[in-house]
C-alpha positions in Angstrom: -55.6 39.6 4.9 -54.0 38.6 8.2 -56.3 37.7 11.1 -55.2 39.9 13.9 -58.8 40.6 15.3 -59.2 39.8 19.0 -61.2 36.7 19.7 -60.8 35.3 16.2 -61.0 31.4 16.5 -58.4 31.0 13.7 -55.9 33.3 15.4 -53.4 30.4 16.3 -53.5 29.2 12.7 -53.1 32.7 11.3 -49.9 32.9 13.2 -48.6 30.1 11.0 -46.4 30.4 8.0 -48.6 32.7 6.1 -48.5 35.4 8.9 -44.7 35.3 9.3 -42.5 38.0 7.7 -40.7 37.0 4.5 -37.3 37.2 6.3 -38.4 34.6 8.9 -39.7 32.3 6.1 -36.4 32.5 4.3 -34.4 31.8 7.5 -36.6 28.8 8.2 -36.0 27.4 4.7 -32.3 27.9 5.2 -32.3 26.1 8.5 -34.2 23.2 7.0 -31.7 23.0 4.1 -28.8 23.0 6.6 -30.4 20.4 8.7 -31.0 18.2 5.7 -27.3 18.5 4.7 -26.1 17.7 8.3 -28.4 14.6 8.4 -27.1 13.5 5.0 -23.5 13.9 6.1 -24.2 12.0 9.2 -25.6 9.0 7.3 -22.8 9.2 4.7 -20.2 9.3 7.5 -21.8 6.2 9.1 -21.7 4.4 5.7 -18.1 5.4 5.1 -17.1 4.5 8.6 -18.7 1.0 8.2 -17.1 0.6 4.8 -13.7 1.5 6.3 -14.1 -1.0 9.1 -14.9 -3.7 6.6 -12.0 -2.8 4.4 -9.7 -2.7 7.4 -10.9 -6.1 8.6 -10.3 -7.4 5.0 -6.8 -6.0 4.9 -6.0 -7.6 8.3 -7.2 -11.0 7.0 -5.2 -10.6 3.8 -2.0 -9.6 5.7 -2.4 -12.5 8.1 -2.7 -14.9 5.2 0.2 -13.2 3.4 2.5 -13.5 6.4 1.9 -17.3 6.6 2.4 -17.7 2.8 5.8 -16.1 2.9 7.3 -19.3 4.3 5.9 -21.4 1.5 8.4 -20.1 -1.0 10.7 -17.2 -1.8 8.5 -16.4 -4.8 5.5 -16.0 -2.4 7.5 -13.5 -0.4 8.6 -11.5 -3.4 5.0 -11.3 -4.7 3.9 -9.6 -1.5 4.6 -5.9 -1.1 4.5 -6.2 2.7 6.7 -9.3 2.4 9.3 -7.4 0.4 9.2 -4.6 3.0 9.6 -7.0 5.9 12.5 -8.9 4.1 14.2 -5.6 3.3 14.0 -4.6 7.0 15.6 -7.9 7.9 18.4 -7.5 5.3 19.2 -4.1 6.8 20.1 -5.9 10.1 22.6 -8.0 8.1 23.9 -5.1 6.0 22.9 -6.8 2.8 19.9 -4.9 1.6 21.7 -3.9 -1.6 20.9 -7.4 -3.0 17.2 -6.9 -2.7 17.5 -3.2 -3.9 19.4 -4.4 -7.0 16.8 -7.1 -7.7 14.0 -4.5 -7.4 15.9 -2.0 -9.6 16.1 -4.8 -12.3 12.4 -5.5 -12.0 11.7 -1.8 -12.5 14.3 -1.6 -15.3 12.4 -4.3 -17.3 9.3 -2.2 -17.4 11.2 0.7 -19.2 10.0 1.2 -22.8 12.0 4.1 -24.0 15.4 3.1 -25.5 17.0 6.3 -24.3 15.8 5.8 -20.7 16.8 2.1 -21.0 20.4 3.0 -21.7 20.7 5.7 -19.0 19.0 3.5 -16.4 21.2 0.5 -17.3 24.4 2.6 -16.7 23.0 4.0 -13.4 22.2 0.5 -12.1 25.6 -0.9 -13.2 27.5 2.0 -11.5 25.5 1.7 -8.3 25.4 -2.1 -7.9 27.5 -4.1 -10.4 30.9 -2.5 -11.2 33.9 -3.2 -9.0 33.9 -1.1 -5.8 30.4 0.2 -6.7 28.8 2.2 -3.8 26.3 -0.7 -3.2 28.2 -3.6 -4.9 26.3 -6.9 -5.0 28.0 -10.2 -4.4 28.3 -11.7 -8.0 31.3 -13.5 -9.6 33.7 -11.8 -12.0 32.4 -13.6 -15.1 28.8 -12.4 -14.5 30.1 -8.9 -13.9 31.9 -8.8 -17.2 29.0 -10.3 -19.1 26.8 -7.5 -17.7 29.3 -4.9 -18.6 29.3 -6.1 -22.2 25.5 -6.1 -22.3 25.5 -2.3 -21.6 26.9 -1.6 -25.1 23.5 -2.5 -26.6 21.2 -2.2 -23.5 18.0 -4.2 -23.6 15.5 -5.0 -20.9 17.4 -8.4 -20.5 20.9 -7.0 -19.9 20.8 -7.6 -16.2 19.1 -11.0 -16.3 22.1 -13.1 -15.4 23.3 -10.8 -12.6 19.7 -10.5 -11.2 19.3 -14.3 -11.3 22.6 -14.8 -9.4 21.6 -12.2 -6.7 18.1 -13.8 -6.4 19.6 -17.3 -5.9 22.0 -15.9 -3.2 19.1 -14.3 -1.3 16.9 -17.5 -1.6 19.6 -19.9 -0.5 21.3 -17.6 2.1 19.2 -14.7 3.5 15.7 -16.1 3.1 16.1 -19.1 5.4 17.6 -16.9 8.1 14.7 -14.4 7.6 12.2 -17.3 8.3 14.1 -18.2 11.5 14.4 -14.6 12.6 12.7 -13.3 15.8 10.8 -10.6 13.8 9.3 -13.1 11.4 8.5 -15.6 14.1 6.7 -12.8 16.0 4.7 -11.9 12.8 3.6 -15.5 12.3 2.5 -15.9 15.9 0.3 -12.7 15.5 -1.1 -13.9 12.2 -1.9 -17.4 13.7 -3.5 -15.7 16.7 -5.7 -13.5 14.5 -6.7 -16.6 12.5 -7.6 -18.5 15.6 -9.6 -15.6 17.0 -11.5 -15.2 13.8 -12.5 -18.9 13.8 -13.6 -18.8 17.4 -16.0 -15.9 16.6 -17.6 -17.7 13.6 
């Protein structure tokens, strides 16, 4: 029984949850649930934000270290995805990006397991990069070109090995040293060194 009698000392308490209509109670529960969800999202967002900042900081440290490692050897450059991208951008300025594109196509070709795909990929790579007057012809000697042509008759994952090796040597001896001396790479190393110095000064 609700306590609506005038002068009842428990009147204020009777106006608590027990005296509220059912609709009001349901709405209150709904608001409580929504508030709980919002608070959870806020905490989760803070955790995700903090995690993202940590990951971003880690990526910056990794990229700074990568940039400085590219000058150690051509292999170090090719192992780095961002290094390959930077080198590719540089080769475009020299109109010789087909050498790197051919090398990358050969790397992808070696991962092919299907014999049918192997044959079709081999022909496509040969027609695009190796044959005389190919749309993106790489700079290899006539003998290597003919060896590669013969390899297509029984295409295996190794059929471009010689041509790929010649192209790699050309890039390492010719384009790579110029890349290291380029203004774009010098600028990247300055930024990487500055980030490293800034990090040490804050520890």
